[in-house]
Predicted model as a PDB file, atoms N, CA, C, CB and O in Angstrom, pLDDT in the B-factor column:
MODEL        1                                                                  
ATOM      1  N   MET A   1      90.346 -30.044 -34.532  1.00 39.00           N  
ATOM      2  CA  MET A   1      89.264 -28.789 -34.340  1.00 39.00           C  
ATOM      3  C   MET A   1      90.151 -27.895 -34.855  1.00 39.00           C  
ATOM      4  CB  MET A   1      88.648 -28.333 -32.740  1.00 39.00           C  
ATOM      5  O   MET A   1      91.368 -27.888 -34.675  1.00 39.00           O  
ATOM      6  N   ALA A   2      89.320 -26.938 -35.679  1.00 56.00           N  
ATOM      7  CA  ALA A   2      90.613 -25.653 -36.008  1.00 56.00           C  
ATOM      8  C   ALA A   2      89.756 -24.777 -34.793  1.00 56.00           C  
ATOM      9  CB  ALA A   2      90.732 -24.645 -38.153  1.00 56.00           C  
ATOM     10  O   ALA A   2      88.695 -24.765 -34.170  1.00 56.00           O  
ATOM     11  N   GLU A   3      91.318 -23.916 -34.986  1.00 71.00           N  
ATOM     12  CA  GLU A   3      91.194 -22.592 -33.688  1.00 71.00           C  
ATOM     13  C   GLU A   3      89.756 -21.381 -34.015  1.00 71.00           C  
ATOM     14  CB  GLU A   3      93.070 -21.382 -33.795  1.00 71.00           C  
ATOM     15  O   GLU A   3      89.185 -21.395 -35.105  1.00 71.00           O  
ATOM     16  N   GLU A   4      89.379 -20.483 -32.978  1.00 91.00           N  
ATOM     17  CA  GLU A   4      88.440 -19.829 -32.906  1.00 91.00           C  
ATOM     18  C   GLU A   4      89.027 -18.381 -33.503  1.00 91.00           C  
ATOM     19  CB  GLU A   4      87.878 -19.939 -31.527  1.00 91.00           C  
ATOM     20  O   GLU A   4      89.378 -17.494 -32.725  1.00 91.00           O  
ATOM     21  N   LEU A   5      89.101 -18.223 -34.935  1.00 96.00           N  
ATOM     22  CA  LEU A   5      89.501 -16.831 -35.535  1.00 96.00           C  
ATOM     23  C   LEU A   5      88.989 -15.911 -34.425  1.00 96.00           C  
ATOM     24  CB  LEU A   5      88.784 -16.458 -37.106  1.00 96.00           C  
ATOM     25  O   LEU A   5      88.637 -16.305 -33.313  1.00 96.00           O  
ATOM     26  N   LEU A   6      88.984 -14.544 -34.881  1.00 97.00           N  
ATOM     27  CA  LEU A   6      87.887 -12.868 -34.214  1.00 97.00           C  
ATOM     28  C   LEU A   6      88.609 -12.156 -34.742  1.00 97.00           C  
ATOM     29  CB  LEU A   6      87.666 -12.244 -32.389  1.00 97.00           C  
ATOM     30  O   LEU A   6      89.809 -12.426 -34.805  1.00 97.00           O  
ATOM     31  N   THR A   7      88.132 -11.126 -35.236  1.00 97.00           N  
ATOM     32  CA  THR A   7      88.526 -10.240 -36.278  1.00 97.00           C  
ATOM     33  C   THR A   7      89.050  -9.433 -34.861  1.00 97.00           C  
ATOM     34  CB  THR A   7      87.245  -9.530 -37.549  1.00 97.00           C  
ATOM     35  O   THR A   7      89.011 -10.091 -33.821  1.00 97.00           O  
ATOM     36  N   ALA A   8      89.624  -7.775 -34.789  1.00 97.00           N  
ATOM     37  CA  ALA A   8      90.056  -6.695 -34.092  1.00 97.00           C  
ATOM     38  C   ALA A   8      88.890  -6.681 -33.189  1.00 97.00           C  
ATOM     39  CB  ALA A   8      90.368  -5.388 -34.921  1.00 97.00           C  
ATOM     40  O   ALA A   8      88.931  -6.915 -31.981  1.00 97.00           O  
ATOM     41  N   ALA A   9      87.779  -6.366 -33.931  1.00 97.00           N  
ATOM     42  CA  ALA A   9      86.110  -5.683 -33.193  1.00 97.00           C  
ATOM     43  C   ALA A   9      85.792  -6.851 -32.448  1.00 97.00           C  
ATOM     44  CB  ALA A   9      84.534  -5.252 -34.440  1.00 97.00           C  
ATOM     45  O   ALA A   9      85.599  -6.672 -31.245  1.00 97.00           O  
ATOM     46  N   LYS A  10      85.690  -8.077 -32.919  1.00 97.00           N  
ATOM     47  CA  LYS A  10      85.502  -9.231 -31.754  1.00 97.00           C  
ATOM     48  C   LYS A  10      86.300  -9.401 -30.516  1.00 97.00           C  
ATOM     49  CB  LYS A  10      85.680 -10.472 -32.316  1.00 97.00           C  
ATOM     50  O   LYS A  10      85.699  -9.615 -29.463  1.00 97.00           O  
ATOM     51  N   LEU A  11      87.486  -9.334 -30.535  1.00 97.00           N  
ATOM     52  CA  LEU A  11      88.475  -8.832 -29.870  1.00 97.00           C  
ATOM     53  C   LEU A  11      87.674  -7.785 -28.773  1.00 97.00           C  
ATOM     54  CB  LEU A  11      89.554  -8.170 -30.924  1.00 97.00           C  
ATOM     55  O   LEU A  11      86.969  -8.086 -27.810  1.00 97.00           O  
ATOM     56  N   ALA A  12      87.974  -6.737 -29.183  1.00 97.00           N  
ATOM     57  CA  ALA A  12      88.079  -5.245 -28.452  1.00 97.00           C  
ATOM     58  C   ALA A  12      86.274  -5.978 -27.805  1.00 97.00           C  
ATOM     59  CB  ALA A  12      88.240  -3.192 -29.911  1.00 97.00           C  
ATOM     60  O   ALA A  12      86.137  -5.603 -26.641  1.00 97.00           O  
ATOM     61  N   LYS A  13      85.337  -6.624 -28.157  1.00 97.00           N  
ATOM     62  CA  LYS A  13      84.177  -6.568 -27.384  1.00 97.00           C  
ATOM     63  C   LYS A  13      84.348  -7.404 -26.449  1.00 97.00           C  
ATOM     64  CB  LYS A  13      83.017  -6.793 -28.009  1.00 97.00           C  
ATOM     65  O   LYS A  13      84.125  -6.817 -25.390  1.00 97.00           O  
ATOM     66  N   ALA A  14      84.648  -8.546 -26.258  1.00 96.00           N  
ATOM     67  CA  ALA A  14      85.070  -9.244 -25.621  1.00 96.00           C  
ATOM     68  C   ALA A  14      86.037  -9.129 -24.001  1.00 96.00           C  
ATOM     69  CB  ALA A  14      85.490  -9.663 -26.557  1.00 96.00           C  
ATOM     70  O   ALA A  14      85.937  -9.817 -22.985  1.00 96.00           O  
ATOM     71  N   TRP A  15      87.265  -7.558 -24.437  1.00 95.00           N  
ATOM     72  CA  TRP A  15      87.952  -7.917 -23.552  1.00 95.00           C  
ATOM     73  C   TRP A  15      87.168  -6.009 -23.214  1.00 95.00           C  
ATOM     74  CB  TRP A  15      89.820  -8.613 -23.832  1.00 95.00           C  
ATOM     75  O   TRP A  15      87.558  -5.295 -22.290  1.00 95.00           O  
ATOM     76  N   ALA A  16      86.314  -5.692 -24.005  1.00 96.00           N  
ATOM     77  CA  ALA A  16      85.371  -4.373 -22.909  1.00 96.00           C  
ATOM     78  C   ALA A  16      86.243  -3.056 -23.326  1.00 96.00           C  
ATOM     79  CB  ALA A  16      85.526  -4.663 -20.667  1.00 96.00           C  
ATOM     80  O   ALA A  16      86.158  -2.002 -22.697  1.00 96.00           O  
ATOM     81  N   VAL A  17      87.290  -3.280 -24.725  1.00 96.00           N  
ATOM     82  CA  VAL A  17      87.711  -2.038 -24.891  1.00 96.00           C  
ATOM     83  C   VAL A  17      87.365  -1.619 -25.767  1.00 96.00           C  
ATOM     84  CB  VAL A  17      88.730  -1.808 -24.864  1.00 96.00           C  
ATOM     85  O   VAL A  17      86.262  -1.948 -26.204  1.00 96.00           O  
ATOM     86  N   SER A  18      88.528  -0.282 -26.712  1.00 97.00           N  
ATOM     87  CA  SER A  18      87.631   0.020 -27.573  1.00 97.00           C  
ATOM     88  C   SER A  18      88.113  -0.523 -29.169  1.00 97.00           C  
ATOM     89  CB  SER A  18      87.413   1.563 -27.398  1.00 97.00           C  
ATOM     90  O   SER A  18      88.985  -1.274 -28.732  1.00 97.00           O  
ATOM     91  N   GLU A  19      88.192  -0.678 -30.390  1.00 97.00           N  
ATOM     92  CA  GLU A  19      88.836  -1.394 -31.872  1.00 97.00           C  
ATOM     93  C   GLU A  19      89.889  -0.608 -31.789  1.00 97.00           C  
ATOM     94  CB  GLU A  19      87.989  -1.285 -33.493  1.00 97.00           C  
ATOM     95  O   GLU A  19      90.971  -1.184 -31.901  1.00 97.00           O  
ATOM     96  N   ASN A  20      89.910   0.977 -31.565  1.00 97.00           N  
ATOM     97  CA  ASN A  20      90.874   1.801 -31.893  1.00 97.00           C  
ATOM     98  C   ASN A  20      91.960   0.762 -31.461  1.00 97.00           C  
ATOM     99  CB  ASN A  20      90.826   3.281 -31.207  1.00 97.00           C  
ATOM    100  O   ASN A  20      92.650  -0.082 -32.035  1.00 97.00           O  
ATOM    101  N   LEU A  21      91.715   1.423 -29.598  1.00 97.00           N  
ATOM    102  CA  LEU A  21      92.746   0.425 -29.283  1.00 97.00           C  
ATOM    103  C   LEU A  21      93.411  -1.102 -29.672  1.00 97.00           C  
ATOM    104  CB  LEU A  21      92.465   0.329 -28.364  1.00 97.00           C  
ATOM    105  O   LEU A  21      94.555  -1.555 -29.639  1.00 97.00           O  
ATOM    106  N   VAL A  22      92.108  -1.638 -30.049  1.00 97.00           N  
ATOM    107  CA  VAL A  22      92.857  -2.817 -30.379  1.00 97.00           C  
ATOM    108  C   VAL A  22      94.022  -3.498 -31.459  1.00 97.00           C  
ATOM    109  CB  VAL A  22      92.042  -3.364 -30.485  1.00 97.00           C  
ATOM    110  O   VAL A  22      94.984  -4.266 -31.473  1.00 97.00           O  
ATOM    111  N   LYS A  23      92.733  -2.147 -32.829  1.00 97.00           N  
ATOM    112  CA  LYS A  23      93.514  -1.768 -33.793  1.00 97.00           C  
ATOM    113  C   LYS A  23      95.267  -0.895 -33.778  1.00 97.00           C  
ATOM    114  CB  LYS A  23      92.517  -1.032 -34.359  1.00 97.00           C  
ATOM    115  O   LYS A  23      96.221  -0.985 -34.551  1.00 97.00           O  
ATOM    116  N   LYS A  24      95.065  -0.176 -32.645  1.00 97.00           N  
ATOM    117  CA  LYS A  24      96.338   0.172 -32.783  1.00 97.00           C  
ATOM    118  C   LYS A  24      97.993  -0.792 -32.197  1.00 97.00           C  
ATOM    119  CB  LYS A  24      96.125   1.459 -32.127  1.00 97.00           C  
ATOM    120  O   LYS A  24      99.203  -0.589 -32.306  1.00 97.00           O  
ATOM    121  N   ALA A  25      97.404  -1.505 -31.780  1.00 97.00           N  
ATOM    122  CA  ALA A  25      98.511  -2.471 -30.667  1.00 97.00           C  
ATOM    123  C   ALA A  25      98.512  -3.274 -31.939  1.00 97.00           C  
ATOM    124  CB  ALA A  25      97.902  -3.408 -28.828  1.00 97.00           C  
ATOM    125  O   ALA A  25      99.596  -3.224 -32.519  1.00 97.00           O  
ATOM    126  N   ILE A  26      97.684  -3.925 -32.468  1.00 97.00           N  
ATOM    127  CA  ILE A  26      97.909  -4.399 -33.503  1.00 97.00           C  
ATOM    128  C   ILE A  26      99.277  -4.207 -34.566  1.00 97.00           C  
ATOM    129  CB  ILE A  26      96.887  -4.087 -33.920  1.00 97.00           C  
ATOM    130  O   ILE A  26     100.164  -4.974 -34.939  1.00 97.00           O  
ATOM    131  N   LYS A  27      99.000  -3.000 -34.794  1.00 97.00           N  
ATOM    132  CA  LYS A  27      99.461  -1.583 -35.660  1.00 97.00           C  
ATOM    133  C   LYS A  27     101.176  -1.671 -35.379  1.00 97.00           C  
ATOM    134  CB  LYS A  27      98.608   0.212 -34.864  1.00 97.00           C  
ATOM    135  O   LYS A  27     102.176  -1.921 -36.052  1.00 97.00           O  
ATOM    136  N   ASP A  28     100.766  -1.199 -33.539  1.00 96.00           N  
ATOM    137  CA  ASP A  28     102.492  -0.543 -33.227  1.00 96.00           C  
ATOM    138  C   ASP A  28     102.863  -2.330 -32.960  1.00 96.00           C  
ATOM    139  CB  ASP A  28     102.845   0.996 -31.256  1.00 96.00           C  
ATOM    140  O   ASP A  28     103.861  -2.241 -32.244  1.00 96.00           O  
ATOM    141  N   LEU A  29     102.670  -3.429 -33.099  1.00 96.00           N  
ATOM    142  CA  LEU A  29     103.813  -4.815 -32.546  1.00 96.00           C  
ATOM    143  C   LEU A  29     103.752  -5.003 -34.318  1.00 96.00           C  
ATOM    144  CB  LEU A  29     103.004  -6.661 -31.099  1.00 96.00           C  
ATOM    145  O   LEU A  29     104.643  -5.815 -34.567  1.00 96.00           O  
ATOM    146  N   GLY A  30     103.323  -4.742 -35.142  1.00 97.00           N  
ATOM    147  CA  GLY A  30     102.858  -5.153 -36.204  1.00 97.00           C  
ATOM    148  C   GLY A  30     102.388  -6.794 -36.778  1.00 97.00           C  
ATOM    149  O   GLY A  30     102.725  -7.491 -37.735  1.00 97.00           O  
ATOM    150  N   ILE A  31     101.957  -6.863 -36.256  1.00 97.00           N  
ATOM    151  CA  ILE A  31     100.904  -8.578 -36.477  1.00 97.00           C  
ATOM    152  C   ILE A  31     100.017  -8.060 -37.789  1.00 97.00           C  
ATOM    153  CB  ILE A  31      99.407  -9.139 -34.688  1.00 97.00           C  
ATOM    154  O   ILE A  31      99.388  -7.130 -38.295  1.00 97.00           O  
ATOM    155  N   THR A  32     100.605  -9.776 -37.952  1.00 97.00           N  
ATOM    156  CA  THR A  32      99.994 -10.178 -39.150  1.00 97.00           C  
ATOM    157  C   THR A  32      99.009 -10.784 -39.169  1.00 97.00           C  
ATOM    158  CB  THR A  32     100.597 -10.760 -39.804  1.00 97.00           C  
ATOM    159  O   THR A  32      99.173 -11.734 -38.405  1.00 97.00           O  
ATOM    160  N   PRO A  33      97.221 -10.837 -39.962  1.00 97.00           N  
ATOM    161  CA  PRO A  33      96.050 -11.558 -39.335  1.00 97.00           C  
ATOM    162  C   PRO A  33      96.905 -13.086 -39.967  1.00 97.00           C  
ATOM    163  CB  PRO A  33      94.098 -11.023 -40.039  1.00 97.00           C  
ATOM    164  O   PRO A  33      97.654 -13.127 -40.943  1.00 97.00           O  
ATOM    165  N   ASP A  34      96.496 -14.279 -39.042  1.00 96.00           N  
ATOM    166  CA  ASP A  34      96.281 -15.642 -39.089  1.00 96.00           C  
ATOM    167  C   ASP A  34      95.582 -15.777 -40.621  1.00 96.00           C  
ATOM    168  CB  ASP A  34      95.324 -16.170 -37.749  1.00 96.00           C  
ATOM    169  O   ASP A  34      96.179 -16.182 -41.619  1.00 96.00           O  
ATOM    170  N   ALA A  35      94.443 -15.423 -40.578  1.00 96.00           N  
ATOM    171  CA  ALA A  35      93.746 -15.645 -41.846  1.00 96.00           C  
ATOM    172  C   ALA A  35      92.833 -14.495 -42.340  1.00 96.00           C  
ATOM    173  CB  ALA A  35      92.930 -16.865 -41.715  1.00 96.00           C  
ATOM    174  O   ALA A  35      92.248 -13.971 -41.393  1.00 96.00           O  
ATOM    175  N   LYS A  36      92.617 -14.094 -43.222  1.00 96.00           N  
ATOM    176  CA  LYS A  36      92.217 -13.185 -43.906  1.00 96.00           C  
ATOM    177  C   LYS A  36      90.765 -14.019 -45.299  1.00 96.00           C  
ATOM    178  CB  LYS A  36      93.846 -12.472 -44.506  1.00 96.00           C  
ATOM    179  O   LYS A  36      90.559 -15.053 -45.934  1.00 96.00           O  
ATOM    180  N   LYS A  37      90.206 -12.740 -45.070  1.00 95.00           N  
ATOM    181  CA  LYS A  37      88.707 -13.125 -45.530  1.00 95.00           C  
ATOM    182  C   LYS A  37      88.115 -12.353 -45.835  1.00 95.00           C  
ATOM    183  CB  LYS A  37      87.901 -13.653 -44.819  1.00 95.00           C  
ATOM    184  O   LYS A  37      87.490 -11.793 -44.934  1.00 95.00           O  
ATOM    185  N   GLY A  38      87.927 -11.833 -47.261  1.00 95.00           N  
ATOM    186  CA  GLY A  38      87.809 -10.637 -47.448  1.00 95.00           C  
ATOM    187  C   GLY A  38      88.493  -9.482 -47.037  1.00 95.00           C  
ATOM    188  O   GLY A  38      89.633  -9.613 -46.591  1.00 95.00           O  
ATOM    189  N   PRO A  39      87.843  -8.084 -47.135  1.00 95.00           N  
ATOM    190  CA  PRO A  39      88.513  -7.259 -46.014  1.00 95.00           C  
ATOM    191  C   PRO A  39      89.396  -7.547 -44.444  1.00 95.00           C  
ATOM    192  CB  PRO A  39      87.474  -6.598 -45.690  1.00 95.00           C  
ATOM    193  O   PRO A  39      90.374  -7.016 -43.918  1.00 95.00           O  
ATOM    194  N   CYS A  40      88.677  -8.416 -44.147  1.00 96.00           N  
ATOM    195  CA  CYS A  40      88.728  -9.241 -42.479  1.00 96.00           C  
ATOM    196  C   CYS A  40      89.833  -9.666 -42.377  1.00 96.00           C  
ATOM    197  CB  CYS A  40      87.794 -10.551 -42.105  1.00 96.00           C  
ATOM    198  O   CYS A  40      90.263 -10.384 -43.280  1.00 96.00           O  
ATOM    199  N   ASN A  41      90.490  -9.414 -41.455  1.00 97.00           N  
ATOM    200  CA  ASN A  41      91.092  -9.719 -40.765  1.00 97.00           C  
ATOM    201  C   ASN A  41      91.156 -10.807 -39.922  1.00 97.00           C  
ATOM    202  CB  ASN A  41      91.112  -9.033 -40.459  1.00 97.00           C  
ATOM    203  O   ASN A  41      90.562 -10.406 -38.921  1.00 97.00           O  
ATOM    204  N   TYR A  42      91.520 -11.963 -39.709  1.00 97.00           N  
ATOM    205  CA  TYR A  42      91.184 -12.596 -38.582  1.00 97.00           C  
ATOM    206  C   TYR A  42      92.768 -13.300 -37.356  1.00 97.00           C  
ATOM    207  CB  TYR A  42      90.126 -13.853 -39.326  1.00 97.00           C  
ATOM    208  O   TYR A  42      93.865 -13.731 -37.710  1.00 97.00           O  
ATOM    209  N   TYR A  43      92.186 -13.130 -35.944  1.00 97.00           N  
ATOM    210  CA  TYR A  43      93.247 -13.803 -34.838  1.00 97.00           C  
ATOM    211  C   TYR A  43      92.756 -14.314 -34.501  1.00 97.00           C  
ATOM    212  CB  TYR A  43      93.917 -13.383 -33.883  1.00 97.00           C  
ATOM    213  O   TYR A  43      91.564 -14.094 -34.285  1.00 97.00           O  
ATOM    214  N   GLY A  44      93.614 -15.767 -34.123  1.00 96.00           N  
ATOM    215  CA  GLY A  44      93.986 -17.076 -33.743  1.00 96.00           C  
ATOM    216  C   GLY A  44      94.183 -16.857 -32.082  1.00 96.00           C  
ATOM    217  O   GLY A  44      94.500 -15.768 -31.604  1.00 96.00           O  
ATOM    218  N   PRO A  45      93.924 -18.158 -31.227  1.00 96.00           N  
ATOM    219  CA  PRO A  45      94.107 -17.160 -29.931  1.00 96.00           C  
ATOM    220  C   PRO A  45      95.534 -17.339 -28.750  1.00 96.00           C  
ATOM    221  CB  PRO A  45      92.618 -17.447 -28.985  1.00 96.00           C  
ATOM    222  O   PRO A  45      95.647 -17.274 -27.526  1.00 96.00           O  
ATOM    223  N   LYS A  46      96.409 -17.576 -29.833  1.00 96.00           N  
ATOM    224  CA  LYS A  46      97.840 -16.701 -29.521  1.00 96.00           C  
ATOM    225  C   LYS A  46      98.367 -15.309 -29.676  1.00 96.00           C  
ATOM    226  CB  LYS A  46      98.700 -17.181 -30.153  1.00 96.00           C  
ATOM    227  O   LYS A  46      98.979 -14.424 -29.078  1.00 96.00           O  
ATOM    228  N   THR A  47      97.685 -15.663 -31.017  1.00 96.00           N  
ATOM    229  CA  THR A  47      97.460 -13.961 -31.929  1.00 96.00           C  
ATOM    230  C   THR A  47      97.064 -13.358 -30.859  1.00 96.00           C  
ATOM    231  CB  THR A  47      96.166 -13.672 -33.340  1.00 96.00           C  
ATOM    232  O   THR A  47      97.812 -12.526 -30.345  1.00 96.00           O  
ATOM    233  N   ALA A  48      96.011 -13.598 -30.386  1.00 96.00           N  
ATOM    234  CA  ALA A  48      95.036 -12.471 -29.397  1.00 96.00           C  
ATOM    235  C   ALA A  48      95.578 -12.526 -28.092  1.00 96.00           C  
ATOM    236  CB  ALA A  48      93.300 -12.856 -29.217  1.00 96.00           C  
ATOM    237  O   ALA A  48      95.161 -11.543 -27.479  1.00 96.00           O  
ATOM    238  N   GLN A  49      96.355 -13.258 -27.346  1.00 96.00           N  
ATOM    239  CA  GLN A  49      97.372 -12.722 -26.247  1.00 96.00           C  
ATOM    240  C   GLN A  49      98.244 -12.107 -26.454  1.00 96.00           C  
ATOM    241  CB  GLN A  49      97.937 -13.431 -25.603  1.00 96.00           C  
ATOM    242  O   GLN A  49      98.763 -11.542 -25.491  1.00 96.00           O  
ATOM    243  N   LYS A  50      98.747 -11.945 -27.625  1.00 96.00           N  
ATOM    244  CA  LYS A  50      99.728 -10.791 -27.298  1.00 96.00           C  
ATOM    245  C   LYS A  50      99.256  -9.869 -27.462  1.00 96.00           C  
ATOM    246  CB  LYS A  50     100.827 -10.637 -27.869  1.00 96.00           C  
ATOM    247  O   LYS A  50      99.761  -8.937 -26.835  1.00 96.00           O  
ATOM    248  N   ILE A  51      98.218  -9.577 -28.230  1.00 96.00           N  
ATOM    249  CA  ILE A  51      97.334  -8.823 -28.413  1.00 96.00           C  
ATOM    250  C   ILE A  51      97.070  -7.886 -27.101  1.00 96.00           C  
ATOM    251  CB  ILE A  51      96.298  -9.607 -28.860  1.00 96.00           C  
ATOM    252  O   ILE A  51      97.526  -6.772 -26.842  1.00 96.00           O  
ATOM    253  N   LYS A  52      96.262  -8.640 -26.432  1.00 96.00           N  
ATOM    254  CA  LYS A  52      95.390  -8.508 -24.920  1.00 96.00           C  
ATOM    255  C   LYS A  52      96.927  -7.969 -24.262  1.00 96.00           C  
ATOM    256  CB  LYS A  52      94.488 -10.414 -24.025  1.00 96.00           C  
ATOM    257  O   LYS A  52      97.104  -6.758 -24.128  1.00 96.00           O  
ATOM    258  N   LYS A  53      97.944  -8.895 -23.891  1.00 96.00           N  
ATOM    259  CA  LYS A  53      99.343  -8.029 -23.219  1.00 96.00           C  
ATOM    260  C   LYS A  53      99.769  -6.931 -23.604  1.00 96.00           C  
ATOM    261  CB  LYS A  53     100.531  -8.610 -23.309  1.00 96.00           C  
ATOM    262  O   LYS A  53     100.218  -6.127 -22.787  1.00 96.00           O  
ATOM    263  N   ALA A  54      99.703  -6.581 -25.338  1.00 94.00           N  
ATOM    264  CA  ALA A  54     100.630  -4.839 -25.171  1.00 94.00           C  
ATOM    265  C   ALA A  54      98.926  -4.139 -24.764  1.00 94.00           C  
ATOM    266  CB  ALA A  54     101.734  -3.841 -27.404  1.00 94.00           C  
ATOM    267  O   ALA A  54      99.006  -3.100 -24.109  1.00 94.00           O  
ATOM    268  N   ILE A  55      97.663  -4.544 -25.045  1.00 93.00           N  
ATOM    269  CA  ILE A  55      96.866  -3.088 -24.351  1.00 93.00           C  
ATOM    270  C   ILE A  55      96.873  -3.321 -23.306  1.00 93.00           C  
ATOM    271  CB  ILE A  55      95.427  -2.623 -24.625  1.00 93.00           C  
ATOM    272  O   ILE A  55      96.262  -2.336 -22.893  1.00 93.00           O  
ATOM    273  N   SER A  56      97.225  -4.223 -21.952  1.00 86.00           N  
ATOM    274  CA  SER A  56      97.265  -4.193 -20.851  1.00 86.00           C  
ATOM    275  C   SER A  56      98.824  -3.700 -20.161  1.00 86.00           C  
ATOM    276  CB  SER A  56      96.749  -5.426 -20.583  1.00 86.00           C  
ATOM    277  O   SER A  56      99.107  -3.762 -18.964  1.00 86.00           O  
ATOM    278  N   LYS A  57      99.512  -3.320 -21.014  1.00 76.00           N  
ATOM    279  CA  LYS A  57     100.922  -2.167 -20.747  1.00 76.00           C  
ATOM    280  C   LYS A  57     100.010  -1.491 -20.021  1.00 76.00           C  
ATOM    281  CB  LYS A  57     101.834  -1.140 -22.156  1.00 76.00           C  
ATOM    282  O   LYS A  57     100.323  -0.442 -19.460  1.00 76.00           O  
TER     283      LYS A  57                                                      
ENDMDL                                                                          
END                                                                             
């Protein structure tokens, strides 16, 4: 079964934070997307956990 991949906007909505906060954490951590489809970047569960940890600090 494939991992569920989410965009920064979907992660922000799931965590009830701003999309800009999620995007800033991604940029600050230097995270690369797990998948890319067109202009959209997608992040898997493991990557999402790293982002969430950075936001909660």
